[in-house]
PDB file of N, CA, C, O and CB in Angstrom:
ATOM      1  N   MET A   1      68.027  -9.170 -34.524  1.00  0.00           N
ATOM      2  CA  MET A   1      66.632  -8.663 -33.961  1.00  0.00           C
ATOM      3  C   MET A   1      65.820  -7.851 -33.200  1.00  0.00           C
ATOM      4  O   MET A   1      64.824  -7.238 -33.587  1.00  0.00           O
ATOM      5  CB  MET A   1      66.321  -9.166 -33.632  1.00  0.00           C
ATOM      6  N   ALA A   2      66.435  -7.887 -31.790  1.00  0.00           N
ATOM      7  CA  ALA A   2      66.315  -7.219 -31.034  1.00  0.00           C
ATOM      8  C   ALA A   2      66.782  -5.240 -31.190  1.00  0.00           C
ATOM      9  O   ALA A   2      66.263  -4.285 -30.610  1.00  0.00           O
ATOM     10  CB  ALA A   2      66.926  -8.104 -30.200  1.00  0.00           C
ATOM     11  N   SER A   3      67.783  -5.268 -32.076  1.00  0.00           N
ATOM     12  CA  SER A   3      67.831  -3.949 -32.812  1.00  0.00           C
ATOM     13  C   SER A   3      67.013  -3.430 -33.489  1.00  0.00           C
ATOM     14  O   SER A   3      66.814  -2.217 -33.421  1.00  0.00           O
ATOM     15  CB  SER A   3      68.597  -3.850 -33.506  1.00  0.00           C
ATOM     16  N   CYS A   4      66.062  -4.568 -34.650  1.00  0.00           N
ATOM     17  CA  CYS A   4      65.379  -4.213 -35.319  1.00  0.00           C
ATOM     18  C   CYS A   4      64.267  -3.837 -34.785  1.00  0.00           C
ATOM     19  O   CYS A   4      63.806  -2.744 -35.113  1.00  0.00           O
ATOM     20  CB  CYS A   4      65.334  -4.861 -36.067  1.00  0.00           C
ATOM     21  N   PHE A   5      63.603  -4.640 -33.866  1.00  0.00           N
ATOM     22  CA  PHE A   5      62.756  -4.267 -32.886  1.00  0.00           C
ATOM     23  C   PHE A   5      62.926  -2.971 -32.246  1.00  0.00           C
ATOM     24  O   PHE A   5      61.984  -2.187 -32.362  1.00  0.00           O
ATOM     25  CB  PHE A   5      62.784  -5.168 -31.998  1.00  0.00           C
ATOM     26  N   ILE A   6      63.664  -2.703 -31.776  1.00  0.00           N
ATOM     27  CA  ILE A   6      64.028  -1.111 -31.243  1.00  0.00           C
ATOM     28  C   ILE A   6      63.908  -0.147 -31.999  1.00  0.00           C
ATOM     29  O   ILE A   6      63.420   0.921 -31.630  1.00  0.00           O
ATOM     30  CB  ILE A   6      65.300  -0.850 -30.848  1.00  0.00           C
ATOM     31  N   GLU A   7      64.328  -0.371 -33.156  1.00  0.00           N
ATOM     32  CA  GLU A   7      64.453   0.445 -34.129  1.00  0.00           C
ATOM     33  C   GLU A   7      62.712   0.653 -34.784  1.00  0.00           C
ATOM     34  O   GLU A   7      62.500   1.843 -35.013  1.00  0.00           O
ATOM     35  CB  GLU A   7      65.659  -0.239 -35.171  1.00  0.00           C
ATOM     36  N   VAL A   8      61.838  -0.001 -35.016  1.00  0.00           N
ATOM     37  CA  VAL A   8      60.868   0.143 -35.198  1.00  0.00           C
ATOM     38  C   VAL A   8      59.866   0.761 -34.174  1.00  0.00           C
ATOM     39  O   VAL A   8      59.062   1.679 -34.335  1.00  0.00           O
ATOM     40  CB  VAL A   8      60.708  -0.795 -35.590  1.00  0.00           C
ATOM     41  N   ARG A   9      60.058   0.225 -33.404  1.00  0.00           N
ATOM     42  CA  ARG A   9      59.598   1.129 -32.094  1.00  0.00           C
ATOM     43  C   ARG A   9      59.984   2.484 -32.013  1.00  0.00           C
ATOM     44  O   ARG A   9      59.186   3.300 -31.552  1.00  0.00           O
ATOM     45  CB  ARG A   9      60.119   0.593 -30.828  1.00  0.00           C
ATOM     46  N   LEU A  10      61.053   2.817 -32.382  1.00  0.00           N
ATOM     47  CA  LEU A  10      61.545   4.337 -32.240  1.00  0.00           C
ATOM     48  C   LEU A  10      60.787   4.909 -33.187  1.00  0.00           C
ATOM     49  O   LEU A  10      60.302   6.021 -32.975  1.00  0.00           O
ATOM     50  CB  LEU A  10      63.120   4.681 -32.484  1.00  0.00           C
ATOM     51  N   HIS A  11      60.523   4.103 -34.620  1.00  0.00           N
ATOM     52  CA  HIS A  11      60.138   4.494 -35.821  1.00  0.00           C
ATOM     53  C   HIS A  11      58.255   5.241 -35.840  1.00  0.00           C
ATOM     54  O   HIS A  11      57.632   6.035 -36.545  1.00  0.00           O
ATOM     55  CB  HIS A  11      60.420   2.998 -36.756  1.00  0.00           C
ATOM     56  N   THR A  12      57.887   4.130 -34.235  1.00  0.00           N
ATOM     57  CA  THR A  12      56.447   4.283 -34.162  1.00  0.00           C
ATOM     58  C   THR A  12      55.847   5.232 -33.706  1.00  0.00           C
ATOM     59  O   THR A  12      54.770   5.734 -34.029  1.00  0.00           O
ATOM     60  CB  THR A  12      55.954   3.501 -33.624  1.00  0.00           C
ATOM     61  N   ALA A  13      57.121   5.670 -32.347  1.00  0.00           N
ATOM     62  CA  ALA A  13      57.217   6.658 -31.310  1.00  0.00           C
ATOM     63  C   ALA A  13      57.521   8.038 -32.214  1.00  0.00           C
ATOM     64  O   ALA A  13      56.918   9.089 -31.997  1.00  0.00           O
ATOM     65  CB  ALA A  13      58.462   6.239 -30.136  1.00  0.00           C
ATOM     66  N   PHE A  14      58.346   7.919 -33.060  1.00  0.00           N
ATOM     67  CA  PHE A  14      58.552   9.492 -33.745  1.00  0.00           C
ATOM     68  C   PHE A  14      57.433   9.785 -34.552  1.00  0.00           C
ATOM     69  O   PHE A  14      57.044  10.949 -34.645  1.00  0.00           O
ATOM     70  CB  PHE A  14      59.896   9.683 -34.759  1.00  0.00           C
ATOM     71  N   LEU A  15      56.589   8.396 -35.446  1.00  0.00           N
ATOM     72  CA  LEU A  15      55.328   8.807 -36.530  1.00  0.00           C
ATOM     73  C   LEU A  15      54.616   9.335 -35.558  1.00  0.00           C
ATOM     74  O   LEU A  15      54.457  10.556 -35.557  1.00  0.00           O
ATOM     75  CB  LEU A  15      54.430   7.590 -37.453  1.00  0.00           C
ATOM     76  N   LEU A  16      54.016   8.491 -34.485  1.00  0.00           N
ATOM     77  CA  LEU A  16      52.982   8.909 -33.432  1.00  0.00           C
ATOM     78  C   LEU A  16      53.227  10.814 -32.320  1.00  0.00           C
ATOM     79  O   LEU A  16      52.693  11.584 -31.520  1.00  0.00           O
ATOM     80  CB  LEU A  16      53.161   7.296 -32.227  1.00  0.00           C
ATOM     81  N   THR A  17      54.193  10.607 -32.992  1.00  0.00           N
ATOM     82  CA  THR A  17      54.677  12.091 -32.111  1.00  0.00           C
ATOM     83  C   THR A  17      54.268  13.207 -33.014  1.00  0.00           C
ATOM     84  O   THR A  17      53.514  14.121 -32.681  1.00  0.00           O
ATOM     85  CB  THR A  17      56.528  12.287 -31.790  1.00  0.00           C
ATOM     86  N   LEU A  18      54.880  13.045 -34.301  1.00  0.00           N
ATOM     87  CA  LEU A  18      54.871  13.843 -35.432  1.00  0.00           C
ATOM     88  C   LEU A  18      53.198  13.986 -35.674  1.00  0.00           C
ATOM     89  O   LEU A  18      52.833  15.158 -35.762  1.00  0.00           O
ATOM     90  CB  LEU A  18      55.790  13.118 -36.721  1.00  0.00           C
ATOM     91  N   HIS A  19      52.174  13.015 -35.789  1.00  0.00           N
ATOM     92  CA  HIS A  19      51.077  13.041 -35.844  1.00  0.00           C
ATOM     93  C   HIS A  19      50.205  14.027 -34.840  1.00  0.00           C
ATOM     94  O   HIS A  19      49.434  14.955 -35.087  1.00  0.00           O
ATOM     95  CB  HIS A  19      50.879  11.854 -35.801  1.00  0.00           C
ATOM     96  N   LEU A  20      50.659  13.427 -33.599  1.00  0.00           N
ATOM     97  CA  LEU A  20      50.158  14.499 -32.267  1.00  0.00           C
ATOM     98  C   LEU A  20      50.321  15.996 -32.504  1.00  0.00           C
ATOM     99  O   LEU A  20      49.462  16.805 -32.152  1.00  0.00           O
ATOM    100  CB  LEU A  20      51.094  14.242 -30.843  1.00  0.00           C
ATOM    101  N   ILE A  21      51.975  16.489 -33.395  1.00  0.00           N
ATOM    102  CA  ILE A  21      52.051  17.745 -33.186  1.00  0.00           C
ATOM    103  C   ILE A  21      51.467  18.187 -34.529  1.00  0.00           C
ATOM    104  O   ILE A  21      51.154  19.374 -34.615  1.00  0.00           O
ATOM    105  CB  ILE A  21      53.447  18.232 -32.787  1.00  0.00           C
ATOM    106  N   SER A  22      51.255  17.306 -35.709  1.00  0.00           N
ATOM    107  CA  SER A  22      50.451  17.944 -36.674  1.00  0.00           C
ATOM    108  C   SER A  22      49.100  18.291 -36.864  1.00  0.00           C
ATOM    109  O   SER A  22      48.459  19.204 -37.384  1.00  0.00           O
ATOM    110  CB  SER A  22      50.600  17.447 -37.460  1.00  0.00           C
ATOM    111  N   TYR A  23      48.859  17.075 -36.163  1.00  0.00           N
ATOM    112  CA  TYR A  23      47.011  17.332 -35.901  1.00  0.00           C
ATOM    113  C   TYR A  23      46.610  18.326 -35.413  1.00  0.00           C
ATOM    114  O   TYR A  23      46.007  19.110 -36.145  1.00  0.00           O
ATOM    115  CB  TYR A  23      46.256  16.475 -35.007  1.00  0.00           C
ATOM    116  N   PRO A  24      46.758  18.575 -34.326  1.00  0.00           N
ATOM    117  CA  PRO A  24      46.767  20.064 -34.052  1.00  0.00           C
ATOM    118  C   PRO A  24      46.805  21.408 -34.988  1.00  0.00           C
ATOM    119  O   PRO A  24      45.912  22.238 -35.160  1.00  0.00           O
ATOM    120  CB  PRO A  24      47.777  20.173 -33.364  1.00  0.00           C
ATOM    121  N   ALA A  25      47.960  21.363 -35.470  1.00  0.00           N
ATOM    122  CA  ALA A  25      48.513  22.581 -36.198  1.00  0.00           C
ATOM    123  C   ALA A  25      47.360  22.579 -37.072  1.00  0.00           C
ATOM    124  O   ALA A  25      46.625  23.561 -36.966  1.00  0.00           O
ATOM    125  CB  ALA A  25      50.072  22.503 -36.957  1.00  0.00           C
ATOM    126  N   GLY A  26      46.937  21.400 -38.187  1.00  0.00           N
ATOM    127  CA  GLY A  26      46.238  21.083 -38.922  1.00  0.00           C
ATOM    128  C   GLY A  26      44.701  21.888 -38.802  1.00  0.00           C
ATOM    129  O   GLY A  26      44.140  22.688 -39.549  1.00  0.00           O
ATOM    130  N   LEU A  27      44.234  21.132 -37.204  1.00  0.00           N
ATOM    131  CA  LEU A  27      43.366  21.936 -36.903  1.00  0.00           C
ATOM    132  C   LEU A  27      42.921  23.404 -36.775  1.00  0.00           C
ATOM    133  O   LEU A  27      41.841  23.876 -37.128  1.00  0.00           O
ATOM    134  CB  LEU A  27      43.311  21.613 -36.268  1.00  0.00           C
ATOM    135  N   TRP A  28      43.929  24.012 -36.221  1.00  0.00           N
ATOM    136  CA  TRP A  28      44.449  25.390 -36.161  1.00  0.00           C
ATOM    137  C   TRP A  28      44.397  26.379 -37.232  1.00  0.00           C
ATOM    138  O   TRP A  28      44.105  27.568 -37.098  1.00  0.00           O
ATOM    139  CB  TRP A  28      45.668  25.314 -35.890  1.00  0.00           C
ATOM    140  N   ALA A  29      44.805  25.586 -38.637  1.00  0.00           N
ATOM    141  CA  ALA A  29      45.359  26.248 -39.449  1.00  0.00           C
ATOM    142  C   ALA A  29      43.702  26.325 -40.257  1.00  0.00           C
ATOM    143  O   ALA A  29      43.286  27.321 -40.848  1.00  0.00           O
ATOM    144  CB  ALA A  29      46.846  25.538 -40.139  1.00  0.00           C
ATOM    145  N   LEU A  30      43.102  25.295 -40.127  1.00  0.00           N
ATOM    146  CA  LEU A  30      41.879  24.979 -40.504  1.00  0.00           C
ATOM    147  C   LEU A  30      40.721  25.896 -40.191  1.00  0.00           C
ATOM    148  O   LEU A  30      39.771  26.146 -40.933  1.00  0.00           O
ATOM    149  CB  LEU A  30      41.667  23.826 -40.022  1.00  0.00           C
ATOM    150  N   LEU A  31      40.979  26.416 -38.820  1.00  0.00           N
ATOM    151  CA  LEU A  31      40.172  27.560 -38.096  1.00  0.00           C
ATOM    152  C   LEU A  31      40.401  28.775 -38.177  1.00  0.00           C
ATOM    153  O   LEU A  31      39.449  29.516 -37.935  1.00  0.00           O
ATOM    154  CB  LEU A  31      40.156  27.493 -36.916  1.00  0.00           C
ATOM    155  N   VAL A  32      41.642  29.359 -38.518  1.00  0.00           N
ATOM    156  CA  VAL A  32      42.118  30.154 -38.646  1.00  0.00           C
ATOM    157  C   VAL A  32      41.648  30.917 -40.006  1.00  0.00           C
ATOM    158  O   VAL A  32      41.458  32.113 -40.231  1.00  0.00           O
ATOM    159  CB  VAL A  32      43.217  29.780 -38.412  1.00  0.00           C
ATOM    160  N   PHE A  33      41.523  29.639 -40.910  1.00  0.00           N
ATOM    161  CA  PHE A  33      41.168  29.949 -42.047  1.00  0.00           C
ATOM    162  C   PHE A  33      39.911  30.315 -42.570  1.00  0.00           C
ATOM    163  O   PHE A  33      39.653  31.157 -43.430  1.00  0.00           O
ATOM    164  CB  PHE A  33      41.498  29.203 -42.563  1.00  0.00           C
ATOM    165  N   SER A  34      38.951  29.358 -41.755  1.00  0.00           N
ATOM    166  CA  SER A  34      37.726  29.551 -41.666  1.00  0.00           C
ATOM    167  C   SER A  34      37.186  30.647 -41.094  1.00  0.00           C
ATOM    168  O   SER A  34      35.979  30.877 -41.162  1.00  0.00           O
ATOM    169  CB  SER A  34      37.314  28.687 -41.202  1.00  0.00           C
ATOM    170  N   LEU A  35      37.932  31.328 -40.552  1.00  0.00           N
ATOM    171  CA  LEU A  35      37.826  32.441 -40.127  1.00  0.00           C
ATOM    172  C   LEU A  35      38.205  33.938 -40.435  1.00  0.00           C
ATOM    173  O   LEU A  35      37.792  34.970 -39.907  1.00  0.00           O
ATOM    174  CB  LEU A  35      38.132  32.189 -39.380  1.00  0.00           C
ATOM    175  N   CYS A  36      38.938  33.783 -41.253  1.00  0.00           N
ATOM    176  CA  CYS A  36      39.527  34.969 -42.134  1.00  0.00           C
ATOM    177  C   CYS A  36      38.891  34.985 -43.424  1.00  0.00           C
ATOM    178  O   CYS A  36      38.430  35.979 -43.983  1.00  0.00           O
ATOM    179  CB  CYS A  36      41.089  34.866 -42.381  1.00  0.00           C
ATOM    180  N   SER A  37      38.905  33.630 -43.914  1.00  0.00           N
ATOM    181  CA  SER A  37      37.853  33.578 -45.364  1.00  0.00           C
ATOM    182  C   SER A  37      36.637  34.760 -45.543  1.00  0.00           C
ATOM    183  O   SER A  37      36.459  35.281 -44.442  1.00  0.00           O
ATOM    184  CB  SER A  37      36.909  31.990 -45.330  1.00  0.00           C
ATOM    185  N   PRO A  38      36.001  35.179 -46.281  1.00  0.00           N
ATOM    186  CA  PRO A  38      34.755  36.242 -45.992  1.00  0.00           C
ATOM    187  C   PRO A  38      33.900  35.295 -46.293  1.00  0.00           C
ATOM    188  O   PRO A  38      32.690  35.520 -46.253  1.00  0.00           O
ATOM    189  CB  PRO A  38      34.536  37.721 -46.882  1.00  0.00           C
TER     190      PRO A  38
END
């Protein structure tokens, strides 16, 4: 039971980290795209 809980917490932390990394990257891509498009 405890190992399952730890696994879920690790998975949640991983998804949260991935979201925090990919979200600003997506905003930067959108900004660059809007600036570069005529």
